Each structure stands twice: as structure tokens, then as C-alpha cells.
C-alpha positions in Angstrom: 0.0 0.0 0.0 1.3 3.5 -0.8 2.1 5.9 2.0 -0.7 8.2 1.0 -3.2 5.4 0.8 -2.2 4.2 4.2 -2.4 7.7 5.7 -5.9 8.3 4.2 -7.1 4.9 5.5 -5.8 5.5 9.0 -7.2 9.1 9.0 -10.7 8.0 7.8 -10.8 5.2 10.4 -9.5 7.5 13.2 -6.7 5.0 13.8 -4.2 7.2 15.6 -1.8 4.3 16.2 -1.6 3.6 12.5 -1.0 7.3 11.8 1.8 7.4 14.4 3.5 4.7 12.3 3.0 6.6 9.0 4.1 10.0 10.3 7.8 10.6 10.9 8.8 11.7 14.4 10.4 14.9 12.8 7.3 15.6 10.7 6.4 19.3 10.1 2.9 20.1 8.8 2.2 23.6 7.3 -1.6 23.8 6.8 -3.1 26.3 4.4 -4.7 28.4 7.2 -3.6 30.2 10.3 0.1 30.6 9.5 0.9 27.8 11.9 3.3 24.8 11.9 2.2 21.5 13.4 4.3 18.7 14.8 3.6 14.9 14.7 2.1 15.2 18.2 -0.2 18.1 17.0 -1.3 16.0 14.0 -2.1 13.0 16.1 -4.0 15.2 18.7 -6.0 16.7 15.8 -6.7 13.3 14.3 -7.8 11.8 17.7 -10.0 14.8 18.7 -13.7 15.3 18.5 -13.6 17.8 15.6 -11.6 15.7 13.2 -12.2 16.7 9.6 -13.6 14.1 7.2 -12.7 13.7 3.6 -14.1 12.2 0.4 -13.0 11.7 -3.2 -9.4 11.0 -2.0 -7.1 10.9 -5.0 -3.4 10.3 -5.3 -2.1 12.4 -8.1 1.5 11.4 -7.8 3.6 9.3 -5.5 7.1 7.9 -5.5 9.6 7.1 -2.7 10.5 10.8 -2.1 7.3 12.8 -2.6 3.5 12.6 -3.0 0.7 14.8 -4.1 -2.9 14.2 -3.2 -6.3 15.8 -3.5 -9.5 15.4 -1.6 -12.7 17.2 -0.5 -12.5 18.0 3.2 -15.4 18.7 5.5 -14.9 20.4 8.8 -16.8 20.0 12.1 -16.7 23.8 12.8 -19.4 24.6 10.2 -16.9 26.3 7.8 -17.2 25.7 4.1 -15.9 22.4 2.8 -12.6 22.7 0.9 -10.9 21.1 -2.1 -7.5 20.4 -0.6 -4.2 19.7 -2.4 -1.5 18.2 -0.3 2.2 17.9 -1.0 4.2 15.5 1.1 7.8 14.6 1.4 8.8 11.1 2.6 11.8 9.9 4.7 12.4 6.3 5.8 9.0 5.4 4.3 7.1 7.9 6.4 5.7 11.4 6.0 8.4 13.9 7.1 6.6 17.1 5.8 3.2 18.1 4.5 1.8 21.3 3.1 -1.7 22.0 1.9 -3.4 24.5 -0.3 -7.2 24.7 -0.5 -10.2 26.2 -2.3 -13.3 26.8 -0.2 -16.4 25.2 -1.7 -19.8 26.7 -1.0 -23.2 26.8 -2.7 -22.5 30.4 -3.9 -19.0 29.7 -5.1 -18.5 30.5 -8.8 -15.5 29.9 -10.9 -14.1 33.2 -12.2 -15.1 33.7 -15.9 -18.4 31.8 -15.6 
């Protein structure tokens, strides 16, 4: 199983132990909001919390032994708009060592520019 597929499966199942085995101890996560940087412990705390986001339409756009790119639709528990999220990951020792995301909010009134 690919690293990204294993990550998605563990996240979707709320399996924090499996996530701990997929995320490198030195992992740095730079999400697309808030200007914050999260550690492995932060990610695991977020995944094991009550307000864990859910995702659908998970797609692996590219993956090799060094990097991966994924896309999904993410739904948040805080009533914010769902987002189309693009994730870029770097791997080390078969685990995720860094992750960055970019996102586009999706709402009923969202319109693509030019339409």
C-alpha cells in the first residue's frame, strides 16, 4: 500500500496508532490556514479529537519514494465551508516527514471566475 493510501485509510478510520506509524517523528505540517506549523504530536492530537475533519474523493495524483501529491474534498466540524485540498508530502524512511496543503473553499454560492 502506498504511504498516502495508508495515511488516508488511517485518518478515515480514526486510527491514531496507524497514523503514528506513518508520520515521521520529525514531521512538520504547514496547513493552508492560520500561518501555523504543526508537529507529529499536533497532527495525532488533531486526528484523535472530537472535531476531526472528514474527507471524500481522495485521489493520489503522484507518489514515489520521495514525494507525494494528493487531492480530496475535506469537510470540517466547525461549520466552515468544505474545501478542495491539495496536499504535497515529502517522505523519509517510508514515512511522511513534511506536508503542506493548499485549498479552495467550496460553497453553494462559489463561482469559478469567468463563468
